[in-house]
VEXDRENKOL-260901 format. One line per field, with one value per residue (C-alpha): residue in one letter; y, x, z. Coordinates in steps of 0.2 Angstrom, whole numbers. Example, Ala and Ser with C-alpha at 12.3 -4.5 7.8 and 13.67 -1.06 7.14 Angstrom:
BEGIN
code: c(A, S) $
y: c(-22, -5) $
x: c(62, 68) $
z: c(39, 36) $
This chain:
BEGIN
code: c(X, X, X, X, X, X, X, X, X, X, X, X, X, X, X, X, X, X, X, X, X, X, X, X, X, X, X, X, X, X, X, X, X, X, X, X, X, X, X, X, X, X, X, X, X, X, X, X, X, X, X, X, X, X, X, X, X, X, X, X, X, X, X, X, X, X, X, X, X, X, X, X, X, X, X, X, X, X, X, X, X, X, X, X, X, X, X, X, X, X, X, X, X, X, X, X, X, X, X, X, X, X, X, X, X, X, X, X, X, X, X, X, X, X, X, X, X, X, X, X, X, X, X, X, X, X, X, X, X, X, X, X, X, X, X, X, X, X, X, X, X, X, X, X, X, X, X, X, X, X, X, X, X, X, X, X, X, X, X, X, X, X, X, X, X, X, X, X, X, X, X, X, X, X, X, X, X, X, X, X, X, X, X, X, X, X, X, X, X, X, X, X, X, X, X, X, X, X, X, X, X, X, X, X, X, X, X, X, X, X, X, X, X, X, X, X, X, X, X, X, X, X, X, X, X, X, X, X, X, X, X, X, X, X, X, X, X, X, X, X, X, X, X, X, X, X, X, X, X, X, X, X, X, X, X, X, X, X, X, X, X, X, X, X, X, X, X, X, X, X, X, X, X, X, X, X, X, X, X, X, X, X, X, X, X, X, X, X, X, X, X, X, X, X, X, X, X, X, X, X, X, X, X, X, X, X, X, X, X, X, X, X, X, X, X, X, X, X, X, X, X, X, X, X, X, X, X, X, X, X, X, X, X, X, X, X, X, X, X, X, X, X, X, X, X, X, X, X, X, X, X, X, X, X, X, X, X, X, X, X, X, X, X, X, X, X, X, X, X, X, X, X, X, X, X, X, X, X, X, X, X, X, X, X, X, X, X, X, X, X, X, X, X, X, X, X, X, X, X, X, X, X, X, X, X, X, X, X, X, X, X, X, X, X, X, X, X, X, X, X, X, X, X, X, X, X, X, X, X, X, X, X, X, X, X, X, X, X, X, X, X, X, X, X, X, X, X, X, X, X, X, X, X, X, X, X, X, X, X, X, X, X, X, X, X, X, X, X, X, X, X, X, X, X, X, X, X, X, X, X, X, X, X, X, X, X, X, X, X, X, X, X, X, X, X, X, X, X, X, X, X, X, X, X, X, X, X, X, X, X, X, X, X, X, X, X, X, X, X, X, X, X, X, X, X, X, X, X, X, X, X, X, X, X, X, X, X, X, X, X, X, X, X, X, X, X, X, X, X, X, X, X, X, X, X, X, X, X, X, X, X, X, X, X, X, X, X, X, X, X, X, X, X, X, X, X, X, X, X, X, X) $
y: c(-7, -17, -81, -88, -75, -70, -53, -60, -69, -55, -42, -48, -44, -31, -39, -33, -25, -14, -9, -4, 5, 15, 19, 25, 36, 44, 48, 56, 66, 72, 74, 90, 85, 81, 99, 109, 95, 97, 83, 86, 82, 70, 55, 58, 71, 80, 87, 92, 85, 96, 83, 72, 56, 44, 32, 18, 5, -8, -23, -28, -28, -35, -53, -53, -40, -52, -49, -67, -71, -55, -61, -47, -31, -26, -37, -31, -13, -14, -23, -9, 4, -5, -12, -5, -15, -12, -3, 4, 8, 26, 24, 33, 26, 10, 13, 6, 20, 20, 14, 6, 5, 21, 14, -2, -9, -25, -35, -52, -46, -44, -60, -51, -36, -26, -15, -1, 2, 19, 20, 29, 16, 11, -2, 6, 0, 11, -3, -1, -10, -21, -32, -47, -43, -46, -62, -69, -63, -71, -87, -88, -85, -99, -111, -107, -115, -118, -109, -92, -87, -79, -89, -92, -74, -78, -93, -84, -82, -95, -109, -104, -120, -130, -116, -121, -138, -135, -133, -119, -131, -137, -119, -115, -130, -129, -126, -109, -104, -87, -75, -87, -94, -113, -117, -125, -111, -97, -83, -69, -63, -48, -41, -29, -21, -9, -20, -34, -45, -56, -69, -74, -90, -80, -62, -50, -32, -27, -35, -19, -18, -36, -33, -19, -33, -35, -53, -46, -34, -38, -42, -41, -59, -68, -85, -89, -103, -90, -94, -80, -62, -56, -41, -36, -23, -26, -20, -13, -2, 7, 24, 19, 9, -3, 7, -4, -18, -20, -30, -16, -7, -7, 9, 15, 30, 39, 31, 42, 32, 31, 38, 49, 54, 72, 67, 58, 69, 58, 56, 42, 29, 19, 3, 2, -15, -16, -32, -30, -18, -10, -5, 2, 13, 19, 24, 33, 42, 48, 54, 42, 35, 44, 30, 14, 1, -18, -17, -26, -15, -22, -14, -4, 3, 7, 17, 26, 31, 35, 53, 57, 64, 54, 38, 30, 16, 8, -6, -20, -32, -48, -57, -70, -80, -96, -109, -120, -138, -139, -158, -160, -157, -145, -134, -138, -127, -108, -103, -112, -103, -86, -89, -92, -78, -65, -72, -64, -47, -43, -25, -32, -46, -33, -20, -32, -49, -42, -25, -14, -20, -27, -20, -30, -38, -37, -41, -51, -37, -21, -3, 1, 19, 29, 37, 28, 22, 5, -1, -19, -22, -13, -9, -20, -35, -32, -45, -35, -44, -48, -60, -61, -65, -78, -87, -86, -93, -107, -111, -112, -124, -136, -131, -119, -112, -123, -139, -155, -144, -155, -149, -139, -145, -129, -132, -120, -121, -119, -100, -90, -76, -88, -98, -82, -78, -95, -95, -78, -84, -100, -90, -79, -94, -102, -86, -81, -98, -110, -120, -129, -128, -140, -130, -142, -136, -145, -143, -137, -154, -161, -145, -146, -165, -162, -149, -160, -175, -163, -168, -152, -143, -125, -121, -105, -99, -83, -73, -59, -50, -46, -35, -25, -36, -43, -59, -64, -61, -70, -85, -86, -86, -100, -110, -126, -121, -130, -127, -114, -109, -121, -128, -122, -103, -105, -96, -87, -96, -105, -114, -99, -87, -79, -78, -84, -99, -107, -122, -137, -139, -149, -163, -166, -170, -181, -169, -164, -148, -132, -119, -106, -90, -75, -60, -53, -52, -71, -74, -65, -74, -91, -89, -105, -94, -79, -65, -61, -47, -38, -34, -17, -9, 3, 15, 30, 44, 60, 76, 82, 67, 69, 56, 41, 35, 21, 9, -8, -17, -10, -4, 14, 21, 29, 38, 50, 53, 69, 78, 95, 104, 119, 110, 120, 115, 125, 142, 140, 125, 126, 110, 101, 104, 90, 77, 68, 65) $
x: c(-15, -21, -23, -33, -32, -16, -12, -16, -32, -39, -36, -50, -47, -58, -69, -69, -86, -77, -64, -78, -88, -72, -68, -86, -86, -69, -75, -92, -84, -69, -77, -68, -51, -47, -51, -42, -29, -34, -39, -47, -34, -44, -55, -74, -82, -72, -83, -73, -81, -84, -81, -66, -74, -65, -75, -63, -67, -53, -57, -72, -77, -66, -69, -60, -55, -43, -24, -20, -32, -29, -20, -22, -31, -44, -43, -25, -30, -44, -33, -20, -33, -41, -25, -8, 8, 25, 30, 22, 28, 31, 19, 31, 48, 42, 55, 49, 42, 37, 19, 15, 34, 42, 59, 69, 86, 96, 109, 118, 121, 103, 97, 89, 77, 69, 54, 49, 30, 22, 13, -1, -6, -24, -37, -53, -60, -48, -36, -17, -9, 4, 19, 9, -4, 9, 15, -3, -7, 8, 6, -12, -7, 6, -7, -19, -5, -11, -27, -18, -11, 5, 11, 27, 32, 35, 46, 63, 57, 65, 53, 40, 40, 35, 25, 8, 9, 14, 2, 2, 8, 23, 28, 27, 37, 50, 68, 74, 93, 97, 101, 97, 81, 81, 78, 61, 56, 45, 57, 45, 44, 36, 49, 36, 20, 30, 45, 45, 60, 61, 74, 77, 85, 95, 101, 89, 95, 79, 67, 58, 52, 45, 34, 25, 16, -2, 0, 11, -3, -10, -28, -37, -38, -45, -42, -27, -37, -50, -50, -61, -63, -81, -86, -99, -91, -74, -59, -45, -30, -28, -32, -50, -64, -76, -93, -104, -103, -117, -119, -112, -100, -89, -89, -75, -74, -59, -54, -56, -43, -30, -13, -10, -28, -23, -13, -27, -38, -51, -67, -74, -68, -80, -75, -87, -92, -92, -98, -85, -71, -83, -94, -79, -74, -91, -93, -76, -81, -98, -89, -96, -79, -63, -51, -51, -38, -35, -43, -33, -32, -31, -18, -32, -39, -21, -18, -34, -32, -14, -16, -26, -17, -27, -22, -7, 5, 17, 29, 22, 32, 25, 40, 39, 55, 62, 70, 84, 85, 103, 101, 101, 117, 122, 111, 122, 136, 134, 141, 127, 114, 122, 123, 104, 100, 109, 104, 87, 82, 70, 66, 60, 50, 40, 38, 33, 27, 19, 13, 22, 11, 25, 42, 58, 66, 85, 86, 76, 69, 61, 66, 55, 52, 54, 72, 77, 95, 98, 116, 111, 116, 128, 123, 136, 127, 110, 105, 106, 107, 125, 124, 143, 147, 133, 141, 158, 151, 143, 159, 169, 156, 159, 146, 153, 140, 127, 135, 129, 119, 104, 86, 79, 63, 54, 39, 25, 7, -7, -8, -9, 3, 16, 15, 19, 33, 40, 40, 48, 62, 64, 66, 79, 89, 88, 94, 108, 115, 108, 100, 83, 69, 54, 40, 30, 13, 4, -13, -11, -10, 2, 12, 14, 18, 32, 39, 39, 47, 60, 54, 60, 76, 69, 52, 41, 38, 32, 31, 20, 31, 24, 37, 53, 63, 77, 80, 62, 59, 75, 71, 54, 62, 75, 64, 73, 88, 93, 84, 73, 55, 40, 39, 22, 18, 0, -12, 2, -4, -19, -21, -26, -14, 0, 12, 15, 20, 37, 48, 46, 60, 75, 72, 55, 63, 76, 90, 105, 103, 110, 118, 104, 104, 100, 104, 101, 119, 121, 106, 113, 130, 122, 108, 99, 85, 83, 71, 60, 48, 38, 19, 12, -1, -14, -26, -37, -36, -46, -35, -42, -36, -18, -8, -14, 3, 7, 21, 28, 19, 2, 0, -7, -9, -26, -18, -10, -25, -34, -47, -41, -58, -50, -43, -47, -41, -27, -33, -22, -23, -6, 0, -15, -11, -6, -10, -20, -4) $
z: c(97, 94, 124, 112, 99, 90, 82, 65, 70, 81, 68, 57, 39, 30, 17, -1, 3, 16, 3, -9, 4, 9, -9, -12, 4, -1, -18, -12, 2, -8, -26, -28, -24, -42, -46, -33, -28, -10, 2, 19, 33, 43, 39, 43, 55, 68, 82, 97, 113, 128, 141, 145, 139, 127, 116, 110, 97, 101, 91, 101, 119, 132, 138, 154, 168, 176, 174, 174, 159, 149, 133, 120, 117, 121, 137, 141, 138, 150, 163, 161, 165, 180, 188, 191, 194, 202, 186, 170, 153, 147, 132, 120, 125, 133, 147, 164, 175, 194, 197, 214, 217, 219, 215, 214, 216, 210, 217, 214, 196, 192, 200, 215, 214, 228, 225, 237, 236, 239, 256, 248, 235, 238, 232, 227, 243, 252, 259, 256, 242, 250, 245, 251, 237, 224, 232, 232, 215, 207, 216, 210, 192, 193, 201, 186, 174, 157, 160, 161, 144, 149, 164, 155, 159, 177, 172, 177, 195, 206, 211, 198, 190, 205, 214, 205, 211, 229, 244, 256, 269, 258, 255, 273, 279, 265, 273, 271, 271, 278, 263, 250, 242, 238, 220, 224, 235, 228, 225, 229, 247, 256, 267, 274, 268, 257, 252, 239, 235, 219, 217, 198, 191, 179, 179, 171, 171, 162, 175, 179, 161, 162, 177, 168, 159, 164, 170, 185, 191, 208, 212, 229, 235, 250, 242, 230, 223, 215, 197, 191, 197, 200, 190, 203, 215, 208, 219, 208, 211, 194, 187, 182, 190, 181, 181, 170, 158, 144, 128, 117, 129, 144, 154, 166, 177, 185, 202, 217, 227, 214, 221, 206, 202, 199, 184, 176, 165, 157, 168, 158, 145, 135, 126, 111, 104, 85, 76, 63, 56, 44, 58, 67, 53, 50, 68, 67, 51, 59, 74, 86, 92, 95, 91, 81, 84, 81, 63, 49, 34, 17, 5, -4, 13, 18, 2, 3, 22, 21, 16, 32, 46, 59, 51, 60, 56, 68, 69, 80, 90, 81, 73, 59, 58, 52, 63, 57, 62, 68, 71, 52, 42, 34, 45, 60, 51, 56, 39, 30, 42, 39, 20, 20, 32, 21, 5, 7, 2, 17, 10, -6, 2, 13, -1, -15, -9, 6, -1, 11, 25, 36, 41, 36, 51, 51, 69, 81, 92, 85, 91, 106, 100, 84, 84, 100, 99, 106, 109, 109, 90, 79, 62, 55, 64, 55, 43, 27, 10, 6, -9, -12, 6, 6, -9, 0, 16, 7, -3, 14, 20, 6, -6, -20, -31, -21, -28, -18, -6, -1, -6, 9, 16, 22, 33, 34, 41, 28, 27, 11, 17, 23, 6, -3, 9, 7, -12, -12, -1, -10, -26, -18, -12, -29, -38, -26, -20, -33, -19, -22, -9, -6, 2, 14, 18, 32, 41, 59, 68, 55, 56, 75, 74, 61, 72, 87, 78, 69, 52, 43, 39, 41, 49, 49, 67, 75, 91, 98, 110, 127, 134, 129, 141, 130, 140, 140, 122, 117, 128, 120, 103, 107, 119, 114, 123, 138, 154, 146, 149, 146, 129, 124, 121, 126, 114, 103, 88, 80, 64, 54, 61, 51, 66, 84, 93, 97, 94, 106, 118, 112, 125, 118, 101, 108, 103, 114, 124, 117, 127, 131, 120, 131, 121, 104, 101, 104, 93, 78, 81, 83, 69, 74, 68, 56, 57, 42, 46, 59, 58, 57, 68, 61, 70, 67, 81, 81, 81, 97, 107, 114, 124, 114, 110, 98, 102, 97, 111, 105, 123, 124, 142, 146, 160, 148, 136, 137, 126, 120, 121, 113, 98, 82, 64, 56, 49, 33, 22, 14, 23, 16, -2, -14, -1, -14, -25) $
């Protein structure tokens, strides 16, 4: 809950002043907790509203209303409220559910998908939402190219790579083969107003989950070359309308023409602008906002807020991982890569060096929902620490006890958290495998240059996942594979970020192309990269708010949110006892 901004840059850190302010506030408001060992269950004032109005401090005010340009919250949260795609995510399970499309079907082993649109889907001006609207919107996004932060999510669509540079005349005159889409012909077609067909380059059995992402949501276009949507009299097709934009707030109202309006409870939503995280927390404490998200809590703040029932922590799909340079021996040997991967204690790394603020990553993809069982990876395939087996693998590769193993050059960008992580991992490799590591710290430009030239043995990388679609996430992680997506993950990482970005394509570094990795099982077998940890997401949500569900994509749905105007605190305080311990 929480592209020019990444999760670690947009979640601005609390200053030490905020931690001191929070500590003082807790001390004053709970001065008796040391006497009766009881702590109030919720942080700040809880005054139940009488209206279905939701006030949300979401890390600042949205800067765009355009699905093509929305990179991260609060922009993506606003777009999800204003526009609706073919599918949407169930906010709890993140499984794709019908939205503009009532149902869909696949053929050719997952290469062709047909979506059937509901005839009562309407734009806010009353016009029908058609398959042609999706074709025009997706073409426009591709035309924007580097200007749009998540164009790469459309890369698996046939012809997407050349679509942005082709004229309407060239598209219209391109030869068509009955029953088949040519590789250079855009693979999205409106069969009718209510039937949309999509042809993919590679099979993707989870494609309906991918098109739930905001970048796939349609906009009402008269001209595909339109680069910016006008905020004045905006035409949208989602559950809410843009009512007003001001310097300190953005106001939404429930859409009268939305096909599922009877299931939308909120009448109004207000995105509240706060100048900093301290202001957001103060507003929540005073009861001026109903939820605070996209605030980065320091360890002290986390410790102080954890006892409260309205404080939430969720695993977030932002992965920090290390890539091996398989063009350098001995890292071309999978036994060496596996030894290094299981020679790390990820639990200790997250708990100690990172202060419990991250989740150990023993696989590349996080669970999409708490308690949900995913058959993608067996427990035996998770990257648990296995020190003895790591030593055995290293010996099999010709380096018993680490003898004659070359000094590892571990490249990281200049970032304090990544320096701490690198030092801890280097110490583990030294202790477990008797291998030495040189940590190479570079400023951003030098870091990027070293990656492009392959001047490293192991490099710190990261990815903020945009979808639960396995194929897309794995392709983003292993972008240097042959015939993969574009080499630059635009906006995923900046010089001060703690995660994000991808490795340049193999062809850019003069290396032979590797077979593409397209599943998590393949990734855990190949181990040309190894996961280290996932980020955590924190929020405060008033107890009378229901349906505001946390998930690994940081994508709550305002459609399911309601204010329980009948909410009352529990009569007995037995469940509140000893919460200060």
